[in-house]
N, C-alpha and C positions, 0 to 999 in steps of 0.2 A: 877436185873438180877436173873434168876433162874438157879440152877444147873441141869444138865441132870438127867432124870429119866431113870432107867434101868429096862426093862421088863425081869425079871429073868426067866420067863417061855420060852421066845424066845431066850434069850442070850445063845450063844454057848461057852462063855468064851474063845474066840479066842485071845483076847488081842489087837485087831486092834485099839480099842478106846484108850486103855492105851498107845500104842505105838505112836499114833498120837498127843496126848495132848502136846501142846507147853509149858505148865507150870507144867507138871508132877503132875496134880491134881487127876489123876485116878489111882486106884490100883486094881490089880486082886487078889482076895482072892480065897480060895478053892471053895466056893459056890456062890460067889457074886462079883460084881464090886463096889468099893467104890469111892466116889468123895469127896474130901476135900474142905475146904474153899478157896483154892488158885484158884479154877475154875473161869474163866473169861467169861464163856458162849459163847465162840467163835463159837461153832457149828461143829468143825472139827470131833469130836467123832460121832456125829449124821450122818455126811456125809459118814464116812468110815465103819460104821457098816454094814456087809454084810447081816444081817437078819432084820434090822430095829428095833433092840431092844432098841436103845437109842433115847430119845426124849427130846427136850428142852422146850416143851410147858407144862410140868408138867402133862402130860396125864398118 
């Protein structure tokens, strides 16, 4: 399983991905979104991102 990749150039830091994570594996920092090892690669964060900045494919 791969953790989500965040395109920081596209990310608006809105927190939608953080709020939807069922295992609280995502954290909004001042200039980035971090994902810890609790991530289960469920894909919810990718689905809720309004600008498509989250991807699970490692792109």
